[in-house]
All heavy atoms as an XYZ file, in Angstrom:
511
protein
N      -5.371    -11.048     -4.308
C      -5.115    -12.211     -5.118
C      -4.697    -11.740     -6.510
O      -5.327    -10.879     -7.107
C      -6.367    -13.111     -5.208
C      -6.119    -14.268     -6.132
C      -6.765    -13.591     -3.836
N      -3.633    -12.318     -6.998
C      -3.109    -12.011     -8.330
C      -3.314    -13.238     -9.215
O      -2.816    -14.322     -8.913
C      -1.625    -11.657     -8.234
C      -0.818    -11.643     -9.528
C      -1.363    -10.594    -10.477
C       0.644    -11.399     -9.238
N      -4.062    -13.075    -10.267
C      -4.281    -14.138    -11.245
C      -3.711    -13.637    -12.557
O      -4.167    -12.631    -13.103
C      -5.782    -14.466    -11.407
C      -5.969    -15.566    -12.433
C      -6.394    -14.843    -10.074
N      -2.683    -14.317    -13.072
C      -2.010    -13.826    -14.280
C      -2.130    -14.752    -15.480
O      -1.423    -14.620    -16.453
C      -0.541    -13.539    -13.989
C       0.262    -14.778    -13.641
O      -0.288    -15.904    -13.676
O       1.453    -14.621    -13.336
N      -3.037    -15.711    -15.428
C      -3.211    -16.633    -16.546
C      -2.382    -17.888    -16.396
O      -2.667    -18.896    -17.048
N      -1.353    -17.850    -15.556
C      -0.503    -19.014    -15.330
C      -0.621    -19.538    -13.905
O      -0.382    -20.700    -13.658
C       0.972    -18.686    -15.603
C       1.222    -18.169    -16.983
N       1.074    -18.934    -18.112
C       1.583    -16.944    -17.414
C       1.347    -18.212    -19.186
N       1.657    -16.993    -18.786
N      -0.956    -18.636    -12.993
C      -1.017    -19.024    -11.589
C      -1.947    -18.087    -10.825
O      -2.336    -17.032    -11.320
C       0.382    -18.985    -10.963
O       0.860    -17.649    -10.955
N      -2.265    -18.520     -9.599
C      -3.020    -17.697     -8.658
C      -2.115    -17.500     -7.451
O      -1.628    -18.475     -6.876
C      -4.335    -18.400     -8.236
C      -5.068    -17.586     -7.186
C      -5.211    -18.660     -9.452
N      -1.866    -16.245     -7.105
C      -0.957    -15.938     -6.009
C      -1.644    -15.019     -5.012
O      -2.412    -14.148     -5.392
C       0.291    -15.237     -6.532
C       1.061    -16.003     -7.570
C       2.192    -15.174     -8.137
O       2.904    -14.505     -7.413
N       2.334    -15.197     -9.449
N      -1.331    -15.219     -3.751
C      -1.828    -14.336     -2.701
C      -0.756    -13.292     -2.421
O       0.397    -13.630     -2.205
C      -2.135    -15.134     -1.427
C      -2.612    -14.281     -0.311
N      -1.785    -13.842      0.686
C      -3.834    -13.770     -0.049
C      -2.479    -13.101      1.525
N      -3.721    -13.039      1.103
N      -1.141    -12.034     -2.457
C      -0.235    -10.947     -2.091
C      -0.739    -10.430     -0.754
O      -1.848     -9.895     -0.661
C      -0.222     -9.817     -3.145
C       0.737     -8.722     -2.749
C       0.139    -10.375     -4.523
N       0.058    -10.621      0.272
C      -0.366    -10.295      1.629
C      -0.619     -8.803      1.811
O       0.139     -7.974      1.305
C       0.691    -10.756      2.622
N      -1.677     -8.474      2.532
C      -1.928     -7.067      2.839
C      -0.984     -6.585      3.934
O      -0.334     -7.391      4.596
C      -3.373     -7.074      3.344
C      -3.540     -8.425      3.949
C      -2.699     -9.342      3.097
N      -0.933     -5.298      4.099
C      -0.158     -4.704      5.186
C      -1.156     -4.313      6.267
O      -2.078     -3.533      6.015
C       0.638     -3.484      4.696
C       1.640     -3.940      3.639
C       1.327     -2.782      5.857
C       2.367     -2.819      2.951
N      -0.986     -4.872      7.450
C      -1.925     -4.599      8.526
C      -1.565     -3.305      9.232
O      -0.411     -3.090      9.606
C      -1.938     -5.758      9.513
C      -2.501     -7.029      8.898
C      -2.630     -8.159      9.898
O      -2.797     -7.876     11.102
O      -2.555     -9.303      9.461
N      -2.554     -2.439      9.385
C      -2.395     -1.179     10.113
C      -3.637     -0.964     10.964
O      -4.668     -1.606     10.751
C      -2.209      0.030      9.158
C      -0.925     -0.096      8.368
C      -3.393      0.193      8.234
N      -3.544     -0.070     11.912
C      -4.700      0.366     12.686
C      -5.350      1.494     11.905
O      -5.008      2.656     12.069
C      -4.264      0.830     14.085
C      -3.728     -0.271     14.962
C      -4.797     -1.288     15.311
O      -5.978     -0.966     15.450
N      -4.392     -2.538     15.444
N      -6.256      1.144     11.018
C      -6.879      2.125     10.133
C      -7.754      3.087     10.927
O      -8.522      2.682     11.781
C      -7.711      1.430      9.075
N      -7.604      4.373     10.618
C      -8.428      5.413     11.215
C      -9.528      5.802     10.237
O     -10.686      5.937     10.602
C      -7.573      6.641     11.593
C      -8.436      7.796     12.042
C      -6.562      6.267     12.659
N      -9.176      5.948      8.976
C     -10.154      6.316      7.940
C      -9.771      5.608      6.647
O      -8.953      6.104      5.884
C     -10.181      7.826      7.742
C     -11.206      8.256      6.696
O     -11.975      7.396      6.205
O     -11.231      9.446      6.367
N     -10.359      4.437      6.387
C      -9.997      3.676      5.196
C     -10.731      4.117      3.927
O     -10.609      3.478      2.892
C     -10.402      2.255      5.574
C     -11.569      2.441      6.480
C     -11.257      3.704      7.270
N     -11.466      5.229      3.984
C     -12.318      5.609      2.854
C     -11.550      5.879      1.566
O     -12.105      5.726      0.488
C     -13.182      6.827      3.216
O     -12.373      7.933      3.538
N     -10.302      6.267      1.629
C      -9.536      6.535      0.410
C      -8.565      5.437      0.037
O      -7.799      5.575     -0.927
N      -8.584      4.336      0.772
C      -7.590      3.283      0.544
C      -7.711      2.646     -0.836
O      -6.702      2.375     -1.496
C      -7.692      2.221      1.635
N      -8.927      2.419     -1.293
C      -9.118      1.796     -2.610
C      -8.622      2.676     -3.744
O      -7.934      2.216     -4.662
N      -8.951      3.947     -3.667
C      -8.500      4.899     -4.687
C      -6.984      5.030     -4.648
O      -6.325      5.085     -5.689
C      -9.183      6.273     -4.474
C      -8.601      7.322     -5.382
C     -10.676      6.149     -4.674
N      -6.426      5.070     -3.433
C      -4.969      5.154     -3.295
C      -4.294      3.930     -3.894
O      -3.259      4.036     -4.547
C      -4.579      5.289     -1.820
O      -5.094      6.469     -1.279
N      -4.891      2.754     -3.658
C      -4.340      1.518     -4.196
C      -4.342      1.543     -5.723
O      -3.312      1.305     -6.360
C      -5.125      0.300     -3.688
C      -4.664     -0.985     -4.305
C      -3.587     -1.661     -3.771
C      -5.285     -1.506     -5.423
C      -3.129     -2.835     -4.350
C      -4.842     -2.674     -6.008
C      -3.760     -3.344     -5.465
N      -5.499      1.838     -6.322
C      -5.618      1.800     -7.780
C      -4.710      2.834     -8.439
O      -4.021      2.543     -9.425
C      -7.087      2.002     -8.221
C      -7.947      0.821     -7.763
C      -7.193      2.203     -9.730
C      -7.555     -0.523     -8.341
N      -4.697      4.040     -7.898
C      -3.856      5.099     -8.475
C      -2.383      4.766     -8.403
O      -1.646      4.917     -9.384
N      -1.945      4.285     -7.234
C      -0.524      3.964     -7.096
C      -0.157      2.710     -7.895
O       0.954      2.611     -8.424
C      -0.136      3.814     -5.625
O      -0.869      2.773     -5.011
N      -1.093      1.760     -8.009
C      -0.837      0.574     -8.844
C      -0.554      1.005    -10.285
O       0.399      0.528    -10.913
C      -2.019     -0.383     -8.794
C      -1.898     -1.646     -9.636
C      -0.781     -2.542     -9.122
C      -3.219     -2.404     -9.639
N      -1.355      1.925    -10.795
C      -1.146      2.423    -12.161
C       0.216      3.096    -12.298
O       0.926      2.895    -13.290
C      -2.262      3.387    -12.546
N       0.588      3.888    -11.295
C       1.891      4.567    -11.338
C       3.026      3.541    -11.320
O       3.960      3.623    -12.131
C       2.040      5.556    -10.160
C       3.476      6.057    -10.035
C       1.079      6.729    -10.331
N       2.961      2.582    -10.407
C       4.034      1.593    -10.300
C       4.140      0.730    -11.562
O       5.246      0.391    -11.999
C       3.870      0.723     -9.053
C       4.032      1.498     -7.767
C       3.096      1.398     -6.755
C       5.114      2.339     -7.574
C       3.240      2.104     -5.575
C       5.268      3.058     -6.398
C       4.333      2.941     -5.397
N       3.003      0.389    -12.160
C       3.037     -0.357    -13.417
C       3.663      0.513    -14.512
O       4.469      0.038    -15.308
C       1.627     -0.797    -13.831
C       1.001     -1.834    -12.928
S       1.823     -3.426    -12.961
C       1.559     -3.911    -14.655
N       3.293      1.797    -14.538
C       3.858      2.716    -15.520
C       5.353      2.922    -15.358
O       6.051      3.216    -16.326
N       5.833      2.760    -14.127
C       7.272      2.874    -13.869
C       8.031      1.608    -14.244
O       9.254      1.564    -14.142
C       7.518      3.196    -12.392
C       7.107      4.599    -12.010
C       7.321      4.900    -10.546
O       7.509      3.946     -9.732
O       7.309      6.085    -10.190
N       7.304      0.567    -14.630
C       7.963     -0.651    -15.094
C       8.050     -1.785    -14.092
O       8.675     -2.811    -14.370
N       7.426     -1.638    -12.924
C       7.429     -2.732    -11.949
C       6.562     -3.869    -12.476
O       5.560     -3.635    -13.150
C       6.865     -2.258    -10.610
C       7.725     -1.252     -9.918
N       8.811     -1.599     -9.163
C       7.659      0.100     -9.888
C       9.384     -0.509     -8.680
N       8.697      0.547     -9.112
N       6.953     -5.111    -12.185
C       6.080     -6.215    -12.564
C       4.828     -6.163    -11.693
O       4.790     -5.479    -10.669
C       6.789     -7.564    -12.483
C       7.168     -7.991    -11.065
O       6.329     -7.889    -10.159
O       8.307     -8.452    -10.885
N       3.789     -6.874    -12.097
C       2.487     -6.748    -11.449
C       2.545     -7.103     -9.968
O       1.978     -6.402     -9.137
C       1.445     -7.606    -12.168
C       0.014     -7.500    -11.650
C      -0.474     -6.061    -11.636
C      -0.904     -8.379    -12.482
N       3.224     -8.169     -9.622
C       3.298     -8.574     -8.205
C       3.965     -7.499     -7.361
O       3.495     -7.152     -6.276
C       4.027     -9.904     -8.053
C       4.063    -10.380     -6.614
C       4.657    -11.784     -6.504
N       4.732    -12.210     -5.136
C       3.724    -12.663     -4.413
N       2.525    -12.755     -4.944
N       3.875    -13.034     -3.157
N       5.056     -6.941     -7.820
C       5.759     -5.884     -7.077
C       4.908     -4.619     -7.024
O       4.861     -3.942     -5.996
C       7.116     -5.596     -7.714
C       7.916     -4.521     -7.017
C       8.399     -4.887     -5.616
O       8.193     -6.040     -5.160
O       8.977     -4.012     -4.964
N       4.238     -4.291     -8.113
C       3.372     -3.110     -8.135
C       2.235     -3.261     -7.120
O       1.887     -2.297     -6.428
C       2.821     -2.885     -9.539
N       1.675     -4.458     -7.015
C       0.624     -4.707     -6.030
C       1.176     -4.559     -4.622
O       0.553     -3.942     -3.751
C      -0.013     -6.093     -6.237
C      -0.827     -6.115     -7.522
C      -0.875     -6.494     -5.037
C      -1.309     -7.496     -7.922
N       2.346     -5.123     -4.378
C       2.963     -5.033     -3.046
C       3.180     -3.572     -2.651
O       2.856     -3.156     -1.531
C       4.297     -5.785     -3.032
C       4.906     -5.942     -1.645
C       6.281     -6.584     -1.712
N       7.256     -5.694     -2.308
C       7.834     -4.663     -1.674
N       7.516     -4.388     -0.433
N       8.729     -3.916     -2.286
N       3.707     -2.768     -3.580
C       3.943     -1.351     -3.304
C       2.631     -0.590     -3.118
O       2.513      0.254     -2.225
C       4.767     -0.741     -4.435
C       6.199     -1.258     -4.563
C       6.821     -0.781     -5.872
C       7.036     -0.823     -3.372
N       1.648     -0.892     -3.951
C       0.350     -0.222     -3.846
C      -0.345     -0.584     -2.531
O      -1.047      0.260     -1.956
C      -0.528     -0.587     -5.042
N      -0.148     -1.795     -2.042
C      -0.673     -2.157     -0.726
C      -0.118     -1.225      0.344
O      -0.828     -0.810      1.262
C      -0.322     -3.603     -0.369
C      -1.261     -4.608     -0.957
O      -2.333     -4.274     -1.444
N      -0.861     -5.870     -0.927
N       1.161     -0.906      0.235
C       1.786      0.008      1.188
C       1.195      1.403      1.124
O       0.930      2.033      2.146
N       0.981      1.895     -0.085
C       0.381      3.222     -0.253
C      -1.028      3.236      0.334
O      -1.405      4.167      1.062
C       0.363      3.634     -1.740
C      -0.431      4.914     -1.938
C       1.779      3.807     -2.262
N      -1.805      2.217      0.053
C      -3.170      2.142      0.578
C      -3.171      2.075      2.107
O      -3.981      2.731      2.759
C      -3.897      0.939     -0.009
N      -2.254      1.298      2.671
C      -2.162      1.206      4.131
C      -1.821      2.562      4.742
O      -2.427      2.988      5.730
C      -1.113      0.164      4.526
N      -0.867      3.256      4.151
C      -0.483      4.567      4.671
C      -1.613      5.579      4.562
O      -1.736      6.474      5.398
C       0.751      5.093      3.933
C       2.060      4.392      4.255
C       3.166      4.905      3.339
C       2.433      4.609      5.716
N      -2.455      5.428      3.555
C      -3.551      6.379      3.373
C      -4.632      6.227      4.443
O      -5.448      7.130      4.621
C      -4.182      6.218      1.986
O      -5.001      5.067      1.936
N      -4.643      5.116      5.157
C      -5.696      4.837      6.130
C      -5.297      5.133      7.578
O      -6.120      5.024      8.476
C      -6.124      3.376      6.021
N      -4.044      5.513      7.797
C      -3.595      5.795      9.161
C      -3.443      7.296      9.354
O      -3.364      8.048      8.389
C      -2.276      5.056      9.482
C      -1.146      5.492      8.555
C      -2.479      3.541      9.412
C       0.207      4.903      8.895
N      -3.405      7.736     10.604
C      -3.289      9.180     10.837
C      -1.969      9.729     10.318
O      -0.957      9.026     10.300
C      -3.363      9.323     12.355
C      -3.431      7.963     12.926
C      -3.468      6.962     11.819
N      -2.011     10.971      9.897
C      -0.794     11.631      9.425
C       0.179     11.769     10.589
O      -0.208     12.004     11.729
C      -1.130     13.003      8.851
N       1.444     11.620     10.292
C       2.466     11.760     11.305
C       3.078     13.152     11.187
O       3.430     13.579     10.103
C       3.559     10.701     11.121
C       4.632     10.756     12.183
S       5.942      9.532     11.913
C       5.045      8.030     12.092
N       3.177     13.825     12.280
C       3.814     15.131     12.290
C       5.319     14.947     12.425
O       5.797     13.946     12.959
C       3.280     15.969     13.447
C       1.808     16.219     13.332
N       1.290     17.170     12.490
C       0.746     15.625     13.933
C      -0.011     17.161     12.585
N      -0.374     16.225     13.451
N       6.078     15.898     11.969
C       7.548     15.807     12.034
C       8.020     15.547     13.452
O       8.955     14.793     13.669
C       8.182     17.077     11.483
S       7.935     17.280      9.718
N       7.370     16.158     14.431
C       7.790     15.961     15.820
C       7.572     14.516     16.274
O       8.279     14.008     17.121
C       7.059     16.921     16.752
O       5.671     16.700     16.688
N       6.563     13.842     15.680
C       6.305     12.438     16.018
C       7.319     11.508     15.372
O       7.629     10.453     15.921
C       4.907     12.019     15.547
C       3.798     12.748     16.268
O       4.023     13.211     17.392
O       2.711     12.851     15.673
N       7.831     11.876     14.221
C       8.728     11.001     13.465
C       9.985     10.656     14.243
O      10.523      9.565     14.119
C       9.093     11.654     12.128
N      10.458     11.570     15.063
C      11.678     11.332     15.833
C      11.480     10.229     16.873
O      12.431      9.615     17.322
C      12.115     12.620     16.525
N      10.221      9.940     17.215
C       9.944      8.967     18.266
C       9.469      7.622     17.742
O       9.193      6.727     18.513
C       8.889      9.540     19.221
C       9.275     10.851     19.799
N      10.271     10.985     20.741
C       8.822     12.096     19.536
C      10.402     12.257     21.049
N       9.536     12.970     20.326
N       9.379      7.454     16.442
C       8.842      6.218     15.859
C       9.626      5.000     16.324
O       9.064      3.993     16.719
C       8.812      6.291     14.320
C       8.524      4.933     13.708
C       7.762      7.297     13.876
N      10.935      5.074     16.304
C      11.755      3.934     16.706
C      11.674      3.623     18.182
O      12.051      2.553     18.635
N      11.169      4.553     18.968
C      11.105      4.368     20.410
C       9.745      3.873     20.886
O       9.526      3.749     22.072
C      11.422      5.711     21.102
C      12.812      6.184     20.800
O      13.720      5.383     20.661
N      12.978      7.488     20.670
N       8.827      3.615     19.978
C       7.481      3.173     20.392
C       7.401      1.686     20.514
O       8.030      0.932     19.905
C       6.444      3.667     19.380
C       6.318      5.139     19.478
C       5.195      5.611     18.597
N       5.192      7.070     18.651
C       4.464      7.836     17.902
N       3.667      7.311     17.017
N       4.492      9.130     18.023
């Protein structure tokens, strides 16, 4: 939820099959700070940070697996 003093907005999460969500919060906060520092508006920074947090909770993909992503 994004509350900016003018409105309340829901920013949808990215659903993944989480394997280890223990670092997702730290990943979210750290990447949110980076995206804000890069000049993204708050809503876009949250959307991007949601993606980083989601990726941090799923298993790492090996290069050999990447070639098959589109075929799954």
